[in-house]
Every structure is written in C-alpha cells, then in structure tokens.
TIGU-130409 format. One line per field, with one value per atom (N, C-alpha, C, O): residue number from 1; residue in three letters; atom name; x, y, z. Coordinates in pm, whole numbers, padded with zeros to 5 digits. Example, Ala and Ser with C-alpha at 12.3 -4.5 7.8 and 13.67 -1.06 7.14 Angstrom:
2
pos	(1;1;1;1;2;2;2;2);
code	(Ala;Ala;Ala;Ala;Ser;Ser;Ser;Ser);
site	(N;CA;C;O;N;CA;C;O);
xx	(01319;01230;01320;01424;01285;01367;01290;01341);
yy	(-00569;-00450;-00330;-00332;-00225;-00106;00003;00114);
zz	(00780;00780;00780;00846;00708;00714;00787;00804);
end
This chain:
194
pos	(1;1;1;1;2;2;2;2;3;3;3;3;4;4;4;4;5;5;5;5;6;6;6;6;7;7;7;7;8;8;8;8;9;9;9;9;10;10;10;10;11;11;11;11;12;12;12;12;13;13;13;13;14;14;14;14;15;15;15;15;16;16;16;16;17;17;17;17;18;18;18;18;19;19;19;19;20;20;20;20;21;21;21;21;22;22;22;22;23;23;23;23;24;24;24;24;25;25;25;25;26;26;26;26;27;27;27;27;28;28;28;28;29;29;29;29;30;30;30;30;31;31;31;31;32;32;32;32;33;33;33;33;34;34;34;34;35;35;35;35;36;36;36;36;37;37;37;37;38;38;38;38;39;39;39;39;40;40;40;40;41;41;41;41;42;42;42;42;43;43;43;43;44;44;44;44;45;45;45;45;46;46;46;46;47;47;47;47;48;48;48;48;49;49;49;49;50;50;50;50;51;51;51;51;52;52;52;52;53;53;53;53;54;54;54;54;55;55;55;55;56;56;56;56;57;57;57;57;58;58;58;58;59;59;59;59;60;60;60;60;61;61;61;61;62;62;62;62;63;63;63;63;64;64;64;64;65;65;65;65;66;66;66;66;67;67;67;67;68;68;68;68;69;69;69;69;70;70;70;70;71;71;71;71;72;72;72;72;73;73;73;73;74;74;74;74;75;75;75;75;76;76;76;76;77;77;77;77;78;78;78;78;79;79;79;79;80;80;80;80;81;81;81;81;82;82;82;82;83;83;83;83;84;84;84;84;85;85;85;85;86;86;86;86;87;87;87;87;88;88;88;88;89;89;89;89;90;90;90;90;91;91;91;91;92;92;92;92;93;93;93;93;94;94;94;94;95;95;95;95;96;96;96;96;97;97;97;97;98;98;98;98;99;99;99;99;100;100;100;100;101;101;101;101;102;102;102;102;103;103;103;103;104;104;104;104;105;105;105;105;106;106;106;106;107;107;107;107;108;108;108;108;109;109;109;109;110;110;110;110;111;111;111;111;112;112;112;112;113;113;113;113;114;114;114;114;115;115;115;115;116;116;116;116;117;117;117;117;118;118;118;118;119;119;119;119;120;120;120;120;121;121;121;121;122;122;122;122;123;123;123;123;124;124;124;124;125;125;125;125;126;126;126;126;127;127;127;127;128;128;128;128;129;129;129;129;130;130;130;130;131;131;131;131;132;132;132;132;133;133;133;133;134;134;134;134;135;135;135;135;136;136;136;136;137;137;137;137;138;138;138;138;139;139;139;139;140;140;140;140;141;141;141;141;142;142;142;142;143;143;143;143;144;144;144;144;145;145;145;145;146;146;146;146;147;147;147;147;148;148;148;148;149;149;149;149;150;150;150;150;151;151;151;151;152;152;152;152;153;153;153;153;154;154;154;154;155;155;155;155;156;156;156;156;157;157;157;157;158;158;158;158;159;159;159;159;160;160;160;160;161;161;161;161;162;162;162;162;163;163;163;163;164;164;164;164;165;165;165;165;166;166;166;166;167;167;167;167;168;168;168;168;169;169;169;169;170;170;170;170;171;171;171;171;172;172;172;172;173;173;173;173;174;174;174;174;175;175;175;175;176;176;176;176;177;177;177;177;178;178;178;178;179;179;179;179;180;180;180;180;181;181;181;181;182;182;182;182;183;183;183;183;184;184;184;184;185;185;185;185;186;186;186;186;187;187;187;187;188;188;188;188;189;189;189;189;190;190;190;190;191;191;191;191;192;192;192;192;193;193;193;193;194;194;194;194);
code	(Met;Met;Met;Met;Thr;Thr;Thr;Thr;Tyr;Tyr;Tyr;Tyr;Arg;Arg;Arg;Arg;Phe;Phe;Phe;Phe;Ser;Ser;Ser;Ser;Thr;Thr;Thr;Thr;Val;Val;Val;Val;Ser;Ser;Ser;Ser;Gln;Gln;Gln;Gln;Val;Val;Val;Val;Ala;Ala;Ala;Ala;Leu;Leu;Leu;Leu;Leu;Leu;Leu;Leu;Val;Val;Val;Val;Ala;Ala;Ala;Ala;Val;Val;Val;Val;Ile;Ile;Ile;Ile;Leu;Leu;Leu;Leu;His;His;His;His;Leu;Leu;Leu;Leu;Val;Val;Val;Val;Ala;Ala;Ala;Ala;Ala;Ala;Ala;Ala;Cys;Cys;Cys;Cys;Thr;Thr;Thr;Thr;Pro;Pro;Pro;Pro;Thr;Thr;Thr;Thr;Asp;Asp;Asp;Asp;Asn;Asn;Asn;Asn;Ser;Ser;Ser;Ser;Ser;Ser;Ser;Ser;Ser;Ser;Ser;Ser;Pro;Pro;Pro;Pro;Gly;Gly;Gly;Gly;Leu;Leu;Leu;Leu;Leu;Leu;Leu;Leu;Lys;Lys;Lys;Lys;Ser;Ser;Ser;Ser;Asn;Asn;Asn;Asn;Ser;Ser;Ser;Ser;Val;Val;Val;Val;Ala;Ala;Ala;Ala;Ser;Ser;Ser;Ser;Thr;Thr;Thr;Thr;Tyr;Tyr;Tyr;Tyr;Val;Val;Val;Val;Glu;Glu;Glu;Glu;Leu;Leu;Leu;Leu;Ser;Ser;Ser;Ser;Arg;Arg;Arg;Arg;Arg;Arg;Arg;Arg;Tyr;Tyr;Tyr;Tyr;Leu;Leu;Leu;Leu;Glu;Glu;Glu;Glu;Arg;Arg;Arg;Arg;Gly;Gly;Gly;Gly;Asn;Asn;Asn;Asn;Met;Met;Met;Met;Ala;Ala;Ala;Ala;Ala;Ala;Ala;Ala;Ala;Ala;Ala;Ala;Phe;Phe;Phe;Phe;Glu;Glu;Glu;Glu;Asn;Asn;Asn;Asn;Ala;Ala;Ala;Ala;Gln;Gln;Gln;Gln;Lys;Lys;Lys;Lys;Ala;Ala;Ala;Ala;Val;Val;Val;Val;Ala;Ala;Ala;Ala;Ala;Ala;Ala;Ala;Asp;Asp;Asp;Asp;Pro;Pro;Pro;Pro;Glu;Glu;Glu;Glu;Ser;Ser;Ser;Ser;Val;Val;Val;Val;Glu;Glu;Glu;Glu;Gly;Gly;Gly;Gly;His;His;His;His;Thr;Thr;Thr;Thr;Leu;Leu;Leu;Leu;Met;Met;Met;Met;Gly;Gly;Gly;Gly;Leu;Leu;Leu;Leu;Ile;Ile;Ile;Ile;Leu;Leu;Leu;Leu;Gln;Gln;Gln;Gln;Gly;Gly;Gly;Gly;Arg;Arg;Arg;Arg;Gly;Gly;Gly;Gly;Asp;Asp;Asp;Asp;Ser;Ser;Ser;Ser;Asp;Asp;Asp;Asp;Asn;Asn;Asn;Asn;Ala;Ala;Ala;Ala;Ala;Ala;Ala;Ala;Arg;Arg;Arg;Arg;His;His;His;His;Tyr;Tyr;Tyr;Tyr;Leu;Leu;Leu;Leu;Lys;Lys;Lys;Lys;Ala;Ala;Ala;Ala;Lys;Lys;Lys;Lys;Lys;Lys;Lys;Lys;Leu;Leu;Leu;Leu;Ala;Ala;Ala;Ala;Pro;Pro;Pro;Pro;Tyr;Tyr;Tyr;Tyr;Asp;Asp;Asp;Asp;Pro;Pro;Pro;Pro;Phe;Phe;Phe;Phe;Val;Val;Val;Val;Ser;Ser;Ser;Ser;Asn;Asn;Asn;Asn;Ala;Ala;Ala;Ala;Tyr;Tyr;Tyr;Tyr;Gly;Gly;Gly;Gly;Thr;Thr;Thr;Thr;Tyr;Tyr;Tyr;Tyr;Leu;Leu;Leu;Leu;Cys;Cys;Cys;Cys;Ser;Ser;Ser;Ser;Asn;Asn;Asn;Asn;Gly;Gly;Gly;Gly;Leu;Leu;Leu;Leu;Tyr;Tyr;Tyr;Tyr;Gly;Gly;Gly;Gly;Glu;Glu;Glu;Glu;Ala;Ala;Ala;Ala;Asp;Asp;Asp;Asp;Ser;Ser;Ser;Ser;Glu;Glu;Glu;Glu;Phe;Phe;Phe;Phe;Leu;Leu;Leu;Leu;Ala;Ala;Ala;Ala;Ala;Ala;Ala;Ala;Ser;Ser;Ser;Ser;Lys;Lys;Lys;Lys;Ser;Ser;Ser;Ser;Pro;Pro;Pro;Pro;Leu;Leu;Leu;Leu;Asn;Asn;Asn;Asn;Gln;Gln;Gln;Gln;Tyr;Tyr;Tyr;Tyr;Pro;Pro;Pro;Pro;Trp;Trp;Trp;Trp;Val;Val;Val;Val;Ala;Ala;Ala;Ala;Leu;Leu;Leu;Leu;Thr;Thr;Thr;Thr;Asn;Asn;Asn;Asn;Ala;Ala;Ala;Ala;Gly;Gly;Gly;Gly;Leu;Leu;Leu;Leu;Cys;Cys;Cys;Cys;Tyr;Tyr;Tyr;Tyr;Glu;Glu;Glu;Glu;Arg;Arg;Arg;Arg;Tyr;Tyr;Tyr;Tyr;Gly;Gly;Gly;Gly;Gln;Gln;Gln;Gln;Tyr;Tyr;Tyr;Tyr;Asp;Asp;Asp;Asp;Leu;Leu;Leu;Leu;Ala;Ala;Ala;Ala;Arg;Arg;Arg;Arg;Ala;Ala;Ala;Ala;Arg;Arg;Arg;Arg;Leu;Leu;Leu;Leu;Gln;Gln;Gln;Gln;Ser;Ser;Ser;Ser;Ala;Ala;Ala;Ala;Leu;Leu;Leu;Leu;Ala;Ala;Ala;Ala;Leu;Leu;Leu;Leu;Asn;Asn;Asn;Asn;Ser;Ser;Ser;Ser;Asp;Asp;Asp;Asp;Phe;Phe;Phe;Phe;Ser;Ser;Ser;Ser;Gln;Gln;Gln;Gln;Ala;Ala;Ala;Ala;Asp;Asp;Asp;Asp;Gln;Gln;Gln;Gln;Ala;Ala;Ala;Ala;Met;Met;Met;Met;Lys;Lys;Lys;Lys;Arg;Arg;Arg;Arg;Leu;Leu;Leu;Leu;Arg;Arg;Arg;Arg;Gly;Gly;Gly;Gly;Arg;Arg;Arg;Arg;Gly;Gly;Gly;Gly);
site	(N;CA;C;O;N;CA;C;O;N;CA;C;O;N;CA;C;O;N;CA;C;O;N;CA;C;O;N;CA;C;O;N;CA;C;O;N;CA;C;O;N;CA;C;O;N;CA;C;O;N;CA;C;O;N;CA;C;O;N;CA;C;O;N;CA;C;O;N;CA;C;O;N;CA;C;O;N;CA;C;O;N;CA;C;O;N;CA;C;O;N;CA;C;O;N;CA;C;O;N;CA;C;O;N;CA;C;O;N;CA;C;O;N;CA;C;O;N;CA;C;O;N;CA;C;O;N;CA;C;O;N;CA;C;O;N;CA;C;O;N;CA;C;O;N;CA;C;O;N;CA;C;O;N;CA;C;O;N;CA;C;O;N;CA;C;O;N;CA;C;O;N;CA;C;O;N;CA;C;O;N;CA;C;O;N;CA;C;O;N;CA;C;O;N;CA;C;O;N;CA;C;O;N;CA;C;O;N;CA;C;O;N;CA;C;O;N;CA;C;O;N;CA;C;O;N;CA;C;O;N;CA;C;O;N;CA;C;O;N;CA;C;O;N;CA;C;O;N;CA;C;O;N;CA;C;O;N;CA;C;O;N;CA;C;O;N;CA;C;O;N;CA;C;O;N;CA;C;O;N;CA;C;O;N;CA;C;O;N;CA;C;O;N;CA;C;O;N;CA;C;O;N;CA;C;O;N;CA;C;O;N;CA;C;O;N;CA;C;O;N;CA;C;O;N;CA;C;O;N;CA;C;O;N;CA;C;O;N;CA;C;O;N;CA;C;O;N;CA;C;O;N;CA;C;O;N;CA;C;O;N;CA;C;O;N;CA;C;O;N;CA;C;O;N;CA;C;O;N;CA;C;O;N;CA;C;O;N;CA;C;O;N;CA;C;O;N;CA;C;O;N;CA;C;O;N;CA;C;O;N;CA;C;O;N;CA;C;O;N;CA;C;O;N;CA;C;O;N;CA;C;O;N;CA;C;O;N;CA;C;O;N;CA;C;O;N;CA;C;O;N;CA;C;O;N;CA;C;O;N;CA;C;O;N;CA;C;O;N;CA;C;O;N;CA;C;O;N;CA;C;O;N;CA;C;O;N;CA;C;O;N;CA;C;O;N;CA;C;O;N;CA;C;O;N;CA;C;O;N;CA;C;O;N;CA;C;O;N;CA;C;O;N;CA;C;O;N;CA;C;O;N;CA;C;O;N;CA;C;O;N;CA;C;O;N;CA;C;O;N;CA;C;O;N;CA;C;O;N;CA;C;O;N;CA;C;O;N;CA;C;O;N;CA;C;O;N;CA;C;O;N;CA;C;O;N;CA;C;O;N;CA;C;O;N;CA;C;O;N;CA;C;O;N;CA;C;O;N;CA;C;O;N;CA;C;O;N;CA;C;O;N;CA;C;O;N;CA;C;O;N;CA;C;O;N;CA;C;O;N;CA;C;O;N;CA;C;O;N;CA;C;O;N;CA;C;O;N;CA;C;O;N;CA;C;O;N;CA;C;O;N;CA;C;O;N;CA;C;O;N;CA;C;O;N;CA;C;O;N;CA;C;O;N;CA;C;O;N;CA;C;O;N;CA;C;O;N;CA;C;O;N;CA;C;O;N;CA;C;O;N;CA;C;O;N;CA;C;O;N;CA;C;O;N;CA;C;O;N;CA;C;O;N;CA;C;O;N;CA;C;O;N;CA;C;O;N;CA;C;O;N;CA;C;O;N;CA;C;O;N;CA;C;O;N;CA;C;O;N;CA;C;O;N;CA;C;O;N;CA;C;O;N;CA;C;O;N;CA;C;O;N;CA;C;O;N;CA;C;O;N;CA;C;O;N;CA;C;O;N;CA;C;O;N;CA;C;O;N;CA;C;O;N;CA;C;O;N;CA;C;O;N;CA;C;O;N;CA;C;O;N;CA;C;O;N;CA;C;O;N;CA;C;O;N;CA;C;O;N;CA;C;O);
xx	(11345;11238;11264;11370;11168;11185;11088;10979;11128;11047;11020;11113;10894;10862;10775;10691;10798;10722;10683;10766;10557;10509;10537;10548;10548;10569;10665;10689;10719;10807;10731;10786;10605;10527;10505;10507;10483;10463;10591;10585;10704;10832;10849;10887;10822;10837;10745;10785;10623;10528;10578;10574;10625;10675;10802;10822;10888;11011;10976;11037;10878;10839;10786;10816;10710;10660;10775;10780;10867;10980;11065;11112;11088;11162;11092;11156;10960;10883;10901;10917;10899;10919;11055;11066;11156;11292;11319;11380;11276;11311;11213;11253;11086;10986;10929;10879;10935;10872;10967;11073;10928;11013;10931;10889;10909;10832;10901;11022;10822;10875;10844;10761;10910;10879;10774;10731;10732;10635;10495;10454;10422;10291;10188;10080;10216;10120;10145;10070;10248;10279;10190;10154;10155;10080;10171;10293;10112;10189;10219;10166;10304;10339;10413;10503;10375;10433;10511;10473;10616;10690;10646;10666;10586;10528;10624;10601;10728;10827;10962;10973;11066;11200;11244;11321;11199;11237;11178;11248;11049;10985;11046;11066;11076;11138;11272;11303;11349;11479;11461;11532;11368;11345;11289;11326;11201;11148;11261;11271;11347;11458;11552;11598;11580;11664;11597;11662;11469;11395;11402;11427;11382;11388;11527;11539;11628;11766;11798;11864;11750;11770;11694;11744;11573;11498;11577;11586;11632;11710;11826;11863;11883;11996;11952;12035;11821;11770;11776;11757;11803;11809;11671;11642;11587;11448;11434;11345;11519;11510;11535;11459;11639;11668;11561;11526;11509;11402;11279;11215;11246;11131;11150;11059;11266;11294;11278;11219;11329;11320;11180;11138;11107;10968;10884;10797;10910;10841;10869;10778;10994;11032;10966;10927;10953;10887;10742;10694;10672;10531;10516;10420;10610;10605;10630;10567;10723;10754;10641;10617;10570;10459;10351;10361;10250;10144;10066;09988;10086;10020;10113;10081;10225;10321;10268;10269;10222;10168;10275;10249;10393;10499;10542;10572;10546;10581;10484;10525;10355;10254;10261;10242;10289;10300;10421;10412;10532;10650;10622;10660;10556;10521;10436;10457;10338;10254;10335;10316;10424;10508;10595;10605;10658;10750;10674;10715;10564;10484;10426;10416;10387;10339;10449;10423;10570;10683;10711;10760;10679;10698;10583;10592;10477;10362;10264;10176;10277;10189;10077;10076;09983;09878;09788;09754;09751;09661;09722;09658;09846;09911;09947;09944;09979;10003;09876;09882;09763;09636;09608;09562;09636;09612;09693;09641;09818;09901;09860;09858;09827;09782;09654;09640;09561;09434;09454;09385;09546;09578;09635;09596;09727;09785;09677;09675;09587;09477;09386;09339;09361;09277;09344;09279;09475;09549;09570;09574;09582;09612;09539;09603;09407;09329;09361;09332;09419;09446;09595;09635;09677;09819;09852;09815;09921;09947;10040;10025;10135;10224;10147;10166;10060;09979;09889;09878;09825;09737;09815;09768;09934;10016;10055;10043;10101;10142;10022;10033;09910;09791;09742;09692;09757;09721;09800;09744;09929;10008;09956;09953;09915;09859;09730;09713;09642;09515;09540;09476;09634;09667;09719;09677;09808;09866;09762;09785;09648;09539;09426;09314;09454;09357;09247;09150;09259;09157;09202;09222;09218;09279;09192;09246;09063;08976;08995;09008;08997;09019;09162;09186;09256;09395;09407;09474;09341;09347;09293;09348;09187;09132;09236;09249;09308;09412;09526;09575;09568;09676;09636;09715;09512;09466;09457;09492;09409;09404;09545;09566;09640;09779;09833;09901;09802;09857;09797;09862;09674;09605;09626;09587;09686;09705;09802;09909;09764;09858;09981;10079;09977;10092;10196;10308;10158;10246;10336;10289;10465;10562;10600;10666;10561;10598;10475;10472;10375;10251;10272;10192;10376;10402;10434;10415;10482;10510;10380;10371;10279;10150;10085;10026;10094;10037;10111;10050;10242;10318;10275;10260;10255;10210;10073;10047;09986;09856;09875;09810;09964;09992;10049;10011;10142;10200;10095;10098;10003;09896;09809;09780;09768;09685;09761;09703;09890;09971;09970;09956;09986;09991;09865;09872;09752;09625;09579;09463;09671;09638;09547;09492;09530;09446;09537;09565;09583;09690;09650;09732;09526;09484;09484;09531;09431;09432;09575;09608;09657;09797;09865;09934;09846;09907;09857;09935;09728;09671;09736;09771;09751;09812;09960;10010;10029;10170;10192;10288;10105;10115;10094;10161;10001;09979;10103;10140;10166;10289;10398;10466;10415;10520;10491;10583;10362;10327;10375;10407;10377;10424;10575;10636;10636;10782;10828;10827;10868;10906;11035;11068;11108;11234;11218;11318;11096;11077;11095;11008;11208;11247;11151;11129;11093;11001;10880;10835;10827;10712;10755;10684;10870;10921;10945;10908;11007;11033;10902;10891;10805;10675;10607;10547;10614;10553;10620;10552;10749;10820;10776;10761;10754;10707;10567;10533;10487;10349;10332;10223;10435;10425;10388;10453;10284;10242;10151;10107;10125;10032;09892;09872;09795;09653;09615;09498);
yy	(11956;11939;11816;11803;11725;11605;11608;11666;11545;11535;11389;11308;11355;11214;11197;11281;11089;11054;10908;10825;10877;10743;10643;10523;10686;10590;10646;10766;10555;10597;10686;10785;10653;10734;10874;10970;10888;11020;11103;11222;11041;11110;11152;11265;11061;11091;11205;11292;11206;11311;11446;11544;11452;11577;11621;11741;11527;11561;11621;11719;11563;11616;11759;11843;11786;11921;12016;12127;11974;12060;12085;12197;11981;12001;12102;12187;12094;12190;12330;12426;12341;12470;12526;12643;12447;12495;12524;12626;12435;12448;12532;12604;12521;12579;12711;12788;12738;12857;12976;12981;13069;13186;13312;13376;13347;13465;13591;13593;13694;13821;13930;13913;14042;14157;14246;14344;14213;14292;14248;14136;14334;14294;14272;14221;14309;14282;14147;14109;14073;13943;13835;13843;13733;13621;13531;13542;13442;13346;13400;13503;13329;13369;13501;13522;13589;13723;13746;13697;13819;13863;14005;14094;14028;14159;14258;14378;14212;14306;14240;14117;14323;14267;14188;14093;14225;14150;14009;13911;14001;13870;13790;13669;13858;13791;13728;13616;13799;13748;13622;13523;13627;13510;13392;13277;13420;13313;13248;13125;13329;13275;13193;13086;13241;13164;13031;12927;13036;12914;12814;12696;12863;12775;12712;12593;12791;12739;12635;12535;12661;12562;12433;12323;12446;12327;12249;12126;12320;12257;12176;12072;12223;12156;12054;11984;12045;11950;11996;11915;12122;12176;12229;12348;12138;12172;12271;12357;12263;12355;12498;12588;12521;12656;12701;12819;12609;12642;12689;12787;12617;12653;12791;12874;12813;12941;13058;13161;13043;13151;13166;13278;13058;13068;13140;13221;13112;13183;13333;13415;13368;13509;13575;13692;13502;13556;13591;13697;13500;13522;13634;13711;13644;13752;13887;13986;13890;14015;14056;14175;13957;13986;13878;13772;13905;13807;13770;13675;13844;13816;13744;13734;13694;13625;13486;13394;13473;13345;13237;13127;13267;13167;13134;13018;13235;13210;13113;13020;13136;13046;12906;12806;12900;12769;12693;12573;12761;12698;12650;12538;12733;12692;12567;12475;12562;12444;12319;12215;12330;12216;12168;12049;12262;12226;12166;12064;12230;12177;12041;11954;12022;11891;11787;11677;11822;11731;11698;11590;11792;11770;11691;11649;11670;11598;11687;11638;11819;11916;11953;12062;11862;11873;11996;12063;12025;12137;12270;12351;12293;12419;12423;12530;12309;12305;12346;12427;12293;12327;12476;12536;12534;12678;12759;12853;12723;12797;12770;12862;12647;12617;12692;12749;12693;12762;12912;12976;12969;13112;13137;13233;13052;13067;13053;13129;12956;12936;13059;13098;13118;13238;13355;13431;13368;13477;13457;13554;13334;13303;13175;13071;13182;13060;12985;12866;13052;12986;12963;12925;12985;12967;12818;12743;12774;12631;12573;12457;12650;12599;12575;12473;12668;12654;12531;12451;12517;12400;12270;12173;12266;12146;12112;11998;12213;12190;12149;12057;12218;12186;12045;11973;12007;11871;11766;11662;11791;11695;11684;11575;11797;11796;11712;11626;11738;11665;11515;11433;11481;11340;11277;11166;11346;11288;11270;11197;11335;11322;11235;11238;11157;11061;11119;11049;11244;11310;11310;11416;11190;11183;11234;11275;11233;11293;11444;11502;11507;11650;11685;11786;11598;11618;11615;11699;11518;11507;11633;11678;11690;11815;11927;12004;11936;12039;12012;12105;11886;11853;11881;11934;11847;11872;12022;12068;12099;12245;12300;12386;12250;12296;12259;12339;12138;12092;12167;12182;12213;12281;12432;12499;12484;12629;12677;12619;12782;12838;12900;12930;12921;12977;12871;12903;12744;12635;12593;12541;12616;12578;12430;12377;12365;12225;12143;12089;12132;12062;11914;11856;11853;11711;11684;11572;11784;11765;11741;11649;11824;11807;11674;11607;11636;11508;11391;11290;11404;11300;11292;11182;11406;11406;11338;11266;11362;11294;11144;11067;11102;10959;10898;10788;10969;10921;10911;10820;11005;11003;10879;10806;10855;10738;10608;10510;10607;10489;10462;10348;10567;10554;10487;10411;10515;10460;10337;10298;10278;10154;10168;10068;10287;10313;10310;10413;10190;10176;10217;10273;10192;10233;10385;10440;10453;10599;10654;10754;10588;10629;10621;10714;10509;10492;10598;10653;10628;10728;10865;10932;10906;11037;11037;11135;10928;10921;10917;10976;10847;10847;10987;11027;11061;11200;11284;11367;11263;11337;11304;11393;11177;11135;11178;11196;11194;11246;11391;11435;11464;11603;11614;11704;11520;11521;11377;11325;11315;11173;11150;11036;11255;11243;11268;11271;11286;11319;11192;11104;11184;11059;11015;10895;11109;11068;10994;10894;11042;10975;10840;10741;10838;10714;10607;10491;10646;10551;10498;10380;10587;10545;10447;10349;10472;10380;10242;10140;10239;10111;10036;09914;10110;10046;09988;09887;10050;10007;09888;09829;09852;09735;09612;09579;09546;09423;09444;09347;09568;09592;09618;09678;09570;09597;09581;09601);
zz	(11245;11149;11066;11004;11063;10983;10866;10875;10759;10640;10616;10612;10601;10584;10460;10428;10392;10275;10290;10326;10262;10290;10179;10207;10056;09949;09846;09839;09765;09657;09559;09511;09530;09437;09490;09414;09620;09678;09666;09635;09689;09674;09529;09501;09436;09293;09253;09175;09304;09274;09323;09249;09446;09501;09430;09406;09395;09322;09187;09145;09118;08988;09000;08915;09103;09122;09154;09101;09240;09274;09151;09130;09068;08945;08857;08795;08852;08774;08832;08757;08962;09027;08993;08953;09007;08987;08840;08807;08750;08610;08529;08438;08561;08473;08520;08438;08646;08698;08682;08745;08599;08576;08599;08503;08725;08755;08705;08680;08693;08647;08746;08836;08729;08811;08746;08806;08627;08553;08593;08563;08659;08712;08603;08632;08478;08371;08305;08215;08347;08288;08348;08466;08267;08324;08405;08397;08483;08561;08699;08741;08768;08904;08901;08819;08991;08993;09120;09227;09110;09227;09254;09171;09368;09392;09457;09447;09522;09574;09579;09584;09577;09564;09687;09673;09806;09926;09920;09940;09892;09880;09766;09777;09656;09541;09578;09536;09656;09698;09783;09763;09877;09962;09882;09907;09786;09701;09623;09616;09565;09488;09576;09535;09695;09788;09823;09826;09850;09884;09768;09790;09647;09529;09516;09487;09537;09522;09631;09605;09753;09858;09827;09853;09773;09731;09627;09634;09532;09426;09483;09428;09592;09656;09761;09820;09785;09882;10026;10117;10050;10185;10223;10210;10271;10300;10415;10411;10515;10629;10584;10621;10504;10455;10355;10351;10275;10181;10258;10221;10365;10448;10512;10508;10569;10635;10538;10573;10417;10320;10262;10232;10247;10202;10307;10273;10435;10544;10536;10550;10513;10503;10382;10389;10272;10152;10181;10143;10250;10282;10385;10380;10479;10578;10510;10545;10412;10342;10249;10228;10194;10103;10120;10059;10201;10223;10096;10097;09988;09860;09762;09644;09809;09723;09687;09768;09564;09516;09524;09575;09475;09475;09617;09647;09705;09844;09910;09980;09888;09947;09886;09955;09756;09691;09744;09770;09758;09816;09958;09995;10037;10174;10171;10250;10080;10068;10036;10098;09939;09900;10015;10042;10081;10189;10307;10363;10345;10456;10423;10509;10298;10254;10272;10319;10235;10252;10397;10429;10486;10630;10691;10806;10615;10668;10742;10812;10726;10792;10695;10636;10682;10582;10601;10504;10724;10749;10707;10639;10747;10710;10563;10502;10504;10359;10286;10193;10327;10264;10273;10176;10386;10405;10303;10243;10283;10187;10043;09961;10011;09875;09843;09734;09937;09912;09898;09818;09972;09957;09818;09751;09775;09640;09533;09436;09550;09453;09449;09342;09565;09570;09497;09426;09517;09455;09305;09229;09262;09120;09079;09061;09063;09040;08911;08901;08813;08685;08660;08549;08759;08741;08733;08823;08628;08612;08718;08757;08766;08869;08998;09064;09035;09156;09142;09235;09027;09005;09015;09075;08958;08963;09107;09151;09180;09319;09406;09487;09389;09466;09432;09519;09306;09266;09343;09380;09369;09445;09588;09646;09642;09777;09780;09866;09684;09680;09663;09728;09576;09555;09683;09719;09752;09874;09984;10081;09968;10065;10012;10065;09907;09856;09770;09739;09731;09650;09504;09444;09448;09317;09203;09101;09217;09114;09109;09001;09226;09234;09191;09125;09230;09190;09037;08978;08976;08830;08764;08663;08819;08764;08769;08674;08880;08892;08794;08729;08783;08690;08546;08468;08510;08373;08346;08238;08445;08429;08407;08322;08483;08468;08330;08266;08285;08156;08038;07935;08052;07941;07940;07845;08044;08052;07944;07926;07874;07775;07840;07772;07970;08043;08077;08117;08063;08104;07989;07887;08005;07902;07913;07823;08020;08045;08086;08197;08000;08039;08070;08144;08017;08042;08189;08236;08261;08403;08479;08560;08453;08520;08483;08568;08356;08313;08378;08413;08393;08462;08607;08661;08671;08810;08822;08918;08725;08725;08714;08785;08625;08611;08738;08777;08801;08926;09037;09119;09037;09136;09116;09211;08992;08966;08994;09041;08964;08994;09144;09189;09220;09366;09421;09518;09358;09407;09328;09335;09253;09184;09064;09017;09015;08897;08774;08712;08739;08640;08499;08426;08459;08324;08312;08212;08414;08412;08421;08357;08498;08510;08374;08332;08306;08173;08075;07997;08080;07988;08009;07912;08134;08162;08124;08068;08152;08119;07968;07917;07896;07750;07694;07599;07752;07710;07735;07653;07851;07883;07782;07732;07753;07659;07516;07438;07482;07349;07334;07224;07445;07442;07454;07397;07528;07545;07565;07677;07457;07464;07542;07574;07573;07647;07796;07868;07845;07986;08070;08071;08139;08204;08315;08332;08390;08496;08440;08497;08327;08265;08207;08220;08144;08085;08192;08174;08302;08411;08471;08502;08486;08541;08447;08492;08316;08220;08227;08217;08245;08259;08384;08383;08494;08617;08599;08662;08515;08499;08405;08399;08332;08241;08323;08422;08278;08343;08464;08525;08498;08610;08559;08453;08637;08612;08473;08438);
end
C-alpha cells in the first residue's frame, strides 16, 4: 500500500487534520455526550489503535485497525472518519468519499467530521464547499480547537492560490491561538504572495 500526496500544502492540510484527530478528538463512551461517540468497546479499541498508529505515522496499521473498527460497528463515526482520512492519503478518493459521507450522515454537526471532510473537499478542488465545512467546524461549540479548522481553510485557499482568503482564515486562526505553529508558518509562507 502506497500513500501519495501531490503537494506540500496537501500534506500540511492532512497533517493538520490528523493532529486534530490525535490531539483534539476525545470521544466518550457516554451516548448522551456530544461529539464523536464510541458505540461499543470493540470498535473503540480499534479506533484507539488506529489513532495511535496514525500518531506514529504507521498508515498501514492505522488503516487495518480503522477497517476493523468499521467492521465491528458500522455506525462508528470516528471509524468512518479515520477510514476517510487514510483512504484520502492513499489517493483512493471514491472510497474516502463514501466513508466521509457515512460519517456526515451519522454526525452531521460534529466538528471533527466537518474538518476532515473539508480536507477531502479541498483535495478535490471544491474549496468553496471545503471552506463551508471548515467554518462549520470552527464555529461548533463542541470544538475545543477551532483554530485547527480555520488553519485548514487557510491551507486549502493557499493551495489554490487564493492568498487573500488564505490570509484571512489564518489570521482568524491566530486570533484564537497565536501560538499555533501551523498557522504561523503558513502566514510566513504567504508574505509577499498575491
């Protein structure tokens, strides 16, 4: 299994989403809690393993465990979102879309799902739709890290040469967290462009 990324911005965008997944996503076993839910302990275990493998950069093991999570619980929002991210990284756009859309159907207002789906839309040239997903993620009261979604929006616009829009999203991200290095680095790259 090979993973291919076409541009530095696409890699940065996917890395930011994965960082958000690993650092910000804290699902619970309580079904009355908002956000991504773990519906059964077997699927939860596989999701956690997949997340940890992603954190270590072992995409093959992350993929295998995300597959097991979805097989154990076809309603696992996080499992489908992980599958979407991993398949997107592999360049399997059709199957990534299928998993993202399943996650969106199961949790239409979840900020992590919106953020991840936004990266997919951006990587497929749908930056207006991607921006809508990123903004929804950033405005969600469930999102403890809205600057990540705004940074992803900025990276998306940067990728497509929309430098003014990129700067606007990145400035919004930095207004929320001035220490967020991905947004800061992107702003430095944009100096003198467009």
